[in-house]
Wavefront OBJ file of the C-alpha trace (Angstrom):
o trace
v -0.119 -0.001 0.193
v 1.438 3.179 -1.156
v 2.379 5.816 2.357
v -0.185 8.536 2.785
v 1.494 11.843 3.276
v 1.017 13.577 6.873
v 0.195 17.060 5.273
v -1.430 18.081 2.657
v -1.738 21.353 1.081
v -4.504 23.494 -0.876
v -3.834 24.255 -4.663
v -4.092 28.135 -5.762
v -3.193 29.537 -8.932
v -0.659 27.321 -9.424
v 0.905 26.941 -6.154
v 0.413 24.476 -3.306
v 0.125 26.579 -0.202
v -0.913 26.379 3.164
v -4.108 27.547 4.589
v -5.246 30.602 5.954
v -7.497 28.915 9.206
v -4.803 26.600 9.583
v -5.013 22.610 9.568
v -7.781 20.230 9.946
v -7.337 16.544 10.859
v -8.757 13.870 8.490
v -9.831 10.543 10.340
v -9.695 6.901 8.690
v -13.414 5.868 9.439
v -12.152 2.717 9.189
v -9.969 2.552 12.159
v -11.576 5.501 13.936
v -7.509 6.729 13.965
v -6.199 9.958 12.534
v -4.947 9.461 8.994
v -3.676 13.120 8.441
v -3.476 17.010 8.042
v -5.107 19.008 5.462
v -4.615 22.674 4.831
v -7.552 24.544 6.104
v -8.401 27.719 3.923
v -10.178 30.664 4.941
v -12.039 33.464 3.494
v -8.925 35.180 2.296
v -7.300 32.109 0.708
v -11.020 31.626 -0.919
v -10.623 35.501 -2.478
v -6.999 34.515 -4.077
v -8.306 31.430 -5.556
v -11.357 33.104 -7.251
v -8.638 36.148 -8.250
v -6.793 33.143 -9.554
v -9.478 31.617 -11.697
v -10.781 35.371 -12.884
v -7.447 36.591 -14.280
v -6.761 32.887 -15.990
v -10.250 33.176 -17.713
v -9.975 36.911 -18.515
v -6.713 35.871 -20.294
v -8.117 33.859 -22.465
v -5.764 31.429 -22.053
v -8.373 28.054 -22.076
v -11.478 30.188 -23.261
v -9.574 30.998 -26.488
v -8.292 27.707 -27.699
v -9.998 25.698 -30.246
v -12.478 23.465 -28.945
v -10.567 20.283 -29.814
v -7.354 21.734 -27.680
v -9.430 21.999 -24.660
v -10.987 19.099 -25.209
v -7.641 17.116 -25.198
v -6.208 18.470 -22.174
v -9.125 17.208 -20.515
v -8.968 13.630 -22.032
v -5.409 14.170 -20.430
v -6.862 14.565 -16.807
v -8.928 11.478 -17.565
v -5.659 9.763 -18.315
v -3.792 10.862 -15.468
v -6.227 9.460 -13.040
v -6.221 5.896 -14.577
v -2.319 5.996 -14.361
v -2.370 6.766 -10.717
v -5.861 4.682 -10.257
v -4.752 2.659 -7.213
v -2.756 5.384 -5.747
v -5.830 7.322 -5.701
v -8.274 4.491 -4.969
v -6.479 3.589 -1.598
v -6.510 7.179 -0.119
v -9.886 7.662 -1.477
v -10.697 4.268 0.851
v -8.446 5.565 3.846
v -10.321 8.807 3.831
v -13.986 7.857 2.899
v -14.747 4.251 4.356
v -15.607 2.259 1.347
v -14.336 -1.087 0.122
v -10.964 -0.656 -2.207
v -12.834 -2.236 -4.880
v -15.295 0.275 -4.683
v -12.521 2.930 -4.566
v -11.373 1.660 -7.770
v -14.869 1.592 -9.731
v -15.122 5.477 -8.408
v -12.010 6.489 -9.934
v -12.498 4.738 -12.688
v -15.806 6.317 -13.085
v -14.306 9.952 -12.499
v -11.960 9.262 -15.417
v -14.763 8.154 -17.507
v -16.008 11.609 -17.338
v -12.885 13.641 -18.633
v -13.391 10.803 -21.247
v -16.848 11.445 -22.338
v -16.545 15.583 -22.235
v -13.224 15.802 -23.591
v -15.029 13.809 -26.540
v -17.966 16.415 -26.547
v -15.819 19.766 -26.755
v -16.441 20.101 -30.453
v -20.118 19.638 -30.009
v -21.085 22.995 -28.109
v -22.414 24.730 -31.528
v -24.879 27.940 -31.822
v -27.045 28.266 -34.527
v -27.915 30.492 -37.421
v -31.580 31.836 -37.110
v -33.260 33.537 -40.392
v -34.391 36.989 -40.258
v -34.972 37.704 -44.121
v -32.523 38.876 -46.822
v -31.270 41.977 -44.957
v -30.117 40.043 -41.928
v -27.681 37.200 -40.980
v -28.045 36.348 -37.306
v -26.485 33.484 -35.103
v -25.951 32.777 -31.451
v -22.676 31.420 -29.698
v -22.273 29.621 -26.457
v -20.044 31.359 -24.050
v -18.606 30.131 -20.575
v -19.604 32.171 -17.495
v -16.004 32.569 -16.422
v -15.453 31.456 -12.735
v -17.369 28.194 -11.402
v -17.462 27.336 -7.904
v -17.636 23.775 -7.379
v -18.542 22.582 -3.536
v -18.038 18.917 -3.060
v -19.492 16.250 -1.542
v -18.106 13.815 1.073
v -19.454 10.436 -0.284
v -17.881 10.467 -3.624
v -15.139 13.142 -3.551
v -13.602 11.500 -6.695
v -16.614 11.115 -8.993
v -18.154 14.175 -7.930
v -15.640 16.663 -8.460
v -14.925 14.793 -11.981
v -18.399 15.292 -13.011
v -18.614 18.980 -12.493
v -14.998 19.888 -13.151
v -14.499 18.014 -16.595
v -17.643 19.944 -17.876
v -16.802 23.383 -16.722
v -13.220 23.017 -18.111
v -14.244 21.768 -21.444
v -16.375 24.523 -22.104
v -13.573 27.111 -21.374
v -14.744 28.042 -17.783
v -11.753 28.510 -14.557
v -12.898 26.299 -11.368
v -12.062 26.750 -7.861
v -13.120 23.425 -5.988
v -14.168 23.628 -2.236
v -13.039 19.846 -1.522
v -15.120 18.360 1.855
v -13.590 18.692 4.970
v -14.188 15.160 6.118
v -12.793 13.689 2.836
v -10.443 16.534 1.227
v -7.098 14.081 0.455
v -7.961 12.748 -2.868
v -8.869 16.391 -4.268
v -5.518 16.941 -4.669
v -5.044 14.575 -7.729
v -7.599 17.018 -9.817
v -4.822 19.516 -9.288
v -2.089 17.004 -10.111
v -3.868 15.990 -13.225
v -4.048 19.568 -14.492
v -0.435 20.140 -14.435
v 0.290 16.911 -16.001
v -2.472 17.696 -18.721
v -1.084 21.227 -19.307
v -3.723 23.588 -18.105
v -2.853 27.136 -17.847
v -2.368 28.107 -13.976
v -5.495 29.249 -12.316
v -7.548 26.926 -14.571
v -8.007 24.659 -11.581
v -7.918 25.423 -7.989
v -8.658 22.888 -5.168
v -8.846 24.252 -1.574
v -10.399 22.677 1.529
v -12.274 25.027 3.917
v -15.176 24.608 6.084
v -18.652 25.150 4.570
v -19.797 28.010 7.174
v -16.478 29.470 6.435
v -14.794 28.656 3.099
v -17.836 27.443 1.500
v -20.031 30.280 2.677
v -17.313 32.773 1.036
v -17.053 30.975 -2.401
v -21.042 30.769 -2.769
v -21.128 34.529 -2.050
v -18.293 35.945 -3.472
v -19.147 38.536 -5.976
v -16.446 37.439 -8.597
v -18.039 33.756 -8.832
v -20.161 33.443 -12.315
v -21.486 30.138 -11.690
v -21.916 27.339 -8.750
v -22.431 23.807 -8.471
v -23.482 22.482 -5.211
v -24.009 18.459 -4.062
v -24.838 17.819 -0.624
v -28.025 18.609 1.846
v -31.298 20.555 1.706
v -30.646 23.155 4.095
v -26.965 24.172 2.949
v -28.434 23.828 -0.599
v -30.480 26.432 0.224
v -28.284 28.599 1.834
v -26.234 28.767 -1.347
v -28.994 29.601 -3.475
v -29.851 32.865 -1.672
v -26.286 33.677 -1.417
v -26.108 33.174 -5.091
v -29.141 35.035 -5.642
v -27.759 38.184 -3.991
v -25.431 38.031 -6.977
v -27.660 36.867 -9.679
v -25.673 34.023 -10.224
v -26.753 30.631 -11.644
v -26.848 27.494 -9.698
v -27.076 23.701 -10.320
v -27.954 22.215 -7.235
v -27.868 18.048 -6.165
v -29.926 17.502 -3.284
v -30.538 14.011 -2.305
v -33.460 12.250 -2.347
v -35.661 9.581 -0.592
v -35.976 7.160 -3.835
v -37.981 4.620 -4.243
v -38.539 1.330 -6.225
v -41.829 -0.183 -6.927
v -41.729 -3.384 -7.095
v -45.201 -5.279 -8.751
v -46.224 -8.819 -8.228
v -44.659 -10.033 -11.534
v -41.286 -8.582 -11.006
v -38.251 -10.964 -10.898
v -36.947 -11.445 -7.412
v -34.024 -12.993 -8.519
v -32.440 -10.219 -10.350
v -33.868 -7.640 -7.994
v -31.140 -8.981 -5.369
v -28.411 -7.675 -7.370
v -30.584 -4.382 -7.304
v -30.657 -4.354 -3.565
v -27.035 -4.950 -2.954
v -25.957 -2.256 -5.195
v -29.260 0.337 -4.604
v -28.871 0.509 -0.666
v -25.462 -1.043 0.382
v -23.220 0.291 -1.920
v -20.686 2.958 -0.311
v -22.880 2.132 2.947
v -25.814 3.422 1.680
v -24.188 7.212 1.381
v -25.313 7.736 -2.176
v -27.579 10.477 -2.826
v -29.839 8.117 -5.637
v -29.769 5.196 -3.158
v -32.456 2.867 -3.433
v -33.803 3.947 0.280
v -37.490 2.596 -0.154
v -38.861 -0.282 -1.677
v -42.799 -0.218 -2.627
v -43.628 -3.904 -2.952
v -47.058 -5.419 -3.963
v -48.293 -7.289 -0.951
v -48.747 -10.772 -2.318
v -44.773 -10.387 -2.576
v -44.331 -8.308 0.516
v -42.992 -11.490 2.715
v -40.603 -12.995 -0.282
v -39.020 -9.678 -0.726
v -38.319 -8.714 3.141
v -36.613 -12.513 3.131
v -34.766 -11.800 0.092
v -33.482 -8.337 1.377
v -32.436 -9.630 4.696
v -30.473 -12.391 3.586
v -28.827 -10.097 1.510
v -27.864 -7.640 4.339
v -26.875 -10.891 6.672
v -24.877 -11.980 4.042
v -22.399 -9.027 3.818
v -19.214 -8.695 5.447
v -18.833 -5.183 7.378
v -15.149 -4.210 8.163
v -12.216 -1.980 7.408
v -12.320 -0.982 3.570
v -8.542 -1.237 2.884
v -9.050 -4.873 3.801
v -11.810 -5.617 1.165
v -9.811 -5.316 -2.011
v -11.859 -7.539 -4.157
v -15.649 -7.338 -5.498
v -17.947 -9.479 -3.547
v -20.105 -9.305 -0.581
v -18.871 -6.971 1.779
v -19.416 -3.095 2.768
v -17.102 -0.680 4.553
v -17.199 2.239 6.804
v -19.582 5.058 7.001
v -17.882 8.175 6.457
v -17.697 9.225 10.191
v -19.065 8.346 13.753
v -21.483 11.025 13.627
v -22.898 9.695 10.696
v -23.319 5.999 11.596
v -24.443 7.176 14.966
v -27.509 9.455 12.949
v -28.668 6.406 10.723
v -28.475 4.200 14.000
v -30.579 6.895 15.772
v -33.227 7.035 12.826
v -33.528 3.469 12.644
v -34.256 3.358 16.316
v -37.040 5.996 15.985
v -38.727 3.754 13.305
v -38.803 0.757 15.790
v -40.165 3.253 18.207
v -42.796 3.991 15.998
v -44.022 0.669 14.902
v -41.196 -0.334 12.260
v -39.896 -3.992 12.610
v -35.848 -4.901 11.992
v -35.707 -7.839 9.570
v -31.943 -7.320 9.527
v -29.334 -5.389 11.132
v -30.472 -1.945 12.765
v -27.186 -1.552 14.862
v -23.724 -0.022 14.866
v -21.266 -2.592 15.068
v -19.019 -3.003 18.316
v -15.840 -2.113 16.990
v -13.407 0.783 16.023
v -14.320 2.929 12.964
v -17.993 4.327 11.768
v -19.270 0.601 10.931
v -23.197 -0.464 10.594
v -24.831 -3.405 9.800
v -26.679 -3.757 6.910
v -30.208 -2.892 7.479
v -33.755 -4.091 6.403
v -37.018 -2.252 8.221
v -40.456 -3.484 7.450
v -44.067 -2.506 8.890
v -43.137 0.970 7.450
v -45.941 3.255 7.098
v -45.612 6.562 4.576
v -46.089 8.911 7.105
v -43.175 7.580 9.147
v -40.078 9.549 9.266
v -38.091 6.884 8.028
v -39.717 6.556 4.826
v -39.650 10.440 4.381
v -36.409 11.710 5.520
v -33.065 10.791 3.623
v -30.972 8.388 6.314
v -27.916 8.473 3.929
v -26.667 4.823 5.175
v -27.304 1.379 4.787
v -30.864 1.271 5.518
v -33.736 -0.105 3.237
v -37.239 0.710 4.473
v -40.486 -1.723 2.858
v -43.398 -0.580 2.235
v -46.290 -2.755 0.688
v -49.375 -1.480 -1.556
v -52.322 -2.949 -3.045
v -53.105 -1.389 -6.269
v -50.811 0.817 -8.915
v -52.354 4.128 -7.989
v -51.044 3.201 -4.157
v -47.711 2.543 -5.273
v -47.016 5.707 -7.397
v -48.925 7.802 -4.487
v -46.533 6.451 -2.229
v -43.660 6.710 -4.538
v -44.024 10.722 -5.109
v -45.268 11.176 -1.145
v -41.964 13.138 -0.061
v -40.388 16.086 -0.711
v -37.662 15.085 -2.632
v -37.614 13.720 -6.509
v -34.027 12.670 -7.748
v -34.447 8.964 -8.828
v -37.259 6.417 -9.237
v -37.696 2.554 -10.434
v -40.357 0.477 -11.360
v -39.975 -3.117 -11.699
v -42.297 -5.250 -13.715
v -42.651 -7.532 -16.798
v -45.430 -5.543 -18.268
v -43.998 -2.654 -20.527
v -47.354 -0.479 -20.334
v -47.354 -0.676 -16.443
v -43.514 0.572 -16.792
v -44.874 3.217 -18.967
v -47.125 4.411 -16.670
v -45.130 4.560 -14.111
v -42.019 6.343 -15.602
v -44.732 9.128 -16.681
v -46.349 9.351 -13.569
v -43.005 9.296 -11.132
v -41.991 12.603 -10.088
v -38.305 12.418 -10.588
v -35.731 13.208 -13.112
v -34.395 9.603 -13.589
v -36.329 6.502 -13.911
v -35.051 3.395 -13.876
v -37.072 0.078 -14.963
v -35.839 -3.136 -13.876
v -32.287 -2.025 -13.160
v -31.239 0.388 -10.193
v -28.740 2.743 -11.690
v -29.253 1.688 -15.439
v -27.595 4.600 -17.735
v -24.329 5.975 -17.173
v -22.383 9.350 -17.904
v -24.335 9.778 -20.910
v -27.497 9.824 -19.320
v -28.730 13.500 -17.498
v -28.966 13.029 -13.663
v -30.958 15.599 -11.623
v -33.999 16.316 -9.434
v -37.421 17.217 -8.676
v -38.758 19.055 -5.661
v -36.323 19.544 -3.119
v -33.825 17.426 -4.782
v -32.618 20.222 -6.684
v -32.685 21.609 -10.085
v -30.326 21.703 -12.936
v -28.789 18.484 -14.698
v -25.413 16.629 -14.426
v -24.044 14.082 -16.609
v -24.816 13.794 -20.430
v -24.563 16.498 -22.895
v -27.311 18.445 -20.461
v -24.789 19.278 -18.089
v -22.789 21.359 -20.518
v -25.554 24.009 -20.437
v -25.009 24.922 -17.084
v -21.630 25.752 -17.882
v -22.371 28.086 -20.771
v -24.633 31.405 -21.597
v -26.449 32.158 -25.045
v -25.075 35.150 -26.667
v -27.119 36.239 -29.900
v -25.263 38.687 -32.594
v -27.811 40.311 -35.245
v -26.333 41.721 -38.313
v -27.888 44.124 -40.581
v -26.526 43.859 -44.346
v -26.184 46.990 -46.252
l 1 2 3 4 5 6 7 8 9 10 11 12 13 14 15 16 17 18 19 20 21 22 23 24 25 26 27 28 29 30 31 32 33 34 35 36 37 38 39 40 41 42 43 44 45 46 47 48 49 50 51 52 53 54 55 56 57 58 59 60 61 62 63 64 65 66 67 68 69 70 71 72 73 74 75 76 77 78 79 80 81 82 83 84 85 86 87 88 89 90 91 92 93 94 95 96 97 98 99 100 101 102 103 104 105 106 107 108 109 110 111 112 113 114 115 116 117 118 119 120 121 122 123 124 125 126 127 128 129 130 131 132 133 134 135 136 137 138 139 140 141 142 143 144 145 146 147 148 149 150 151 152 153 154 155 156 157 158 159 160 161 162 163 164 165 166 167 168 169 170 171 172 173 174 175 176 177 178 179 180 181 182 183 184 185 186 187 188 189 190 191 192 193 194 195 196 197 198 199 200 201 202 203 204 205 206 207 208 209 210 211 212 213 214 215 216 217 218 219 220 221 222 223 224 225 226 227 228 229 230 231 232 233 234 235 236 237 238 239 240 241 242 243 244 245 246 247 248 249 250 251 252 253 254 255 256 257 258 259 260 261 262 263 264 265 266 267 268 269 270 271 272 273 274 275 276 277 278 279 280 281 282 283 284 285 286 287 288 289 290 291 292 293 294 295 296 297 298 299 300 301 302 303 304 305 306 307 308 309 310 311 312 313 314 315 316 317 318 319 320 321 322 323 324 325 326 327 328 329 330 331 332 333 334 335 336 337 338 339 340 341 342 343 344 345 346 347 348 349 350 351 352 353 354 355 356 357 358 359 360 361 362 363 364 365 366 367 368 369 370 371 372 373 374 375 376 377 378 379 380 381 382 383 384 385 386 387 388 389 390 391 392 393 394 395 396 397 398 399 400 401 402 403 404 405 406 407 408 409 410 411 412 413 414 415 416 417 418 419 420 421 422 423 424 425 426 427 428 429 430 431 432 433 434 435 436 437 438 439 440 441 442 443 444 445 446 447 448 449 450 451 452 453 454 455 456 457 458 459 460 461 462 463 464 465 466 467 468 469 470 471 472 473 474 475 476 477 478 479 480 481 482 483
């Protein structure tokens, strides 16, 4: 295993620098022990990063290039990540807790964003608008300028890649605020930018507390666009700060996503969806399959199968779980684990039954048992609020209309799913489900190419796919009167 440096700096204007707020300790959630220290940015560091990004953008060093040249640089960043895949994955496992094989998948997924958007660079084209023989009228797309990107702790590598790649390929300069719980792996994006030959100031990476550096970045008057993934309360605060500067945002604020399981569903295949849908990354996934709404005739069988899956998973330090298989790592912190366990206890007090798990493990580290809850009613807090942990809530339904009503009965609307052999029924569910993405017969179907984003309090704007590119450009119209 590669040795982890004791101290990690921020990256501003092409230089590795200390933080004005000192340092923050990073803990290994797989052991509960100290892992490293990270430079902690203050508002002054944020301003320097924004000014570096602004100066680079104003220079045209990135935006004036032919799109193919920017695309090649972005692709080169992905190649760099793949070349250092195992080194990055080890650091990710140690700071975040997920099994090493999951961390490898995340790094590969991050590289895929740079590949995909690098290939899209030349496709951002304007159009000609006919106004008659006396005019020539056309549109162009221009980058906003400085893109502020506030990254979540659950997928610090993949989520950074998702926004950074699209922003750079469209000619923006970026200031990345890494999460204080998992800041270390963001350093590789700065290294990748250097290796790919991006101009200084194009990529700036700093770690700071949300209430300090994050708030300063969101409210900075010279930030031109903001991307945030995280909680609803923080998203609201960022949107309010952005509104004062009339700055557009992309907000992805989580979900309470449901799979509707009809009486003709293939339960053998659905076992794989349970494994990936709620226990991958210990359930710390915004689009996790946290609810299963199952037809009453299949309820007991589904609960038995789900409980068996939960009980089959080996739970322990991610760095020891190097091979793909029936295993799960730590949650990101003791506090996150305790919150999830507390929500399970509250659900039991409200009448829910634990079919599997439900408790934290009595070993060092932030570990929780994979959990299945039954006898859940739609009004319970566990059916309404995001747990962000390895907790599956099972609800039952009798009619198709009832299933849709339950699925849509939360403040969220990120993703949904329907499992049935009846195509007509699947299409009805897809139309009626209030969510930005609907999976049919496979949870997490799709990929980098498919747009992703929410309805309701799951946020607005779209990540992934070509749709994401329009977050980072604004339309200019040129109208010419011919003489």
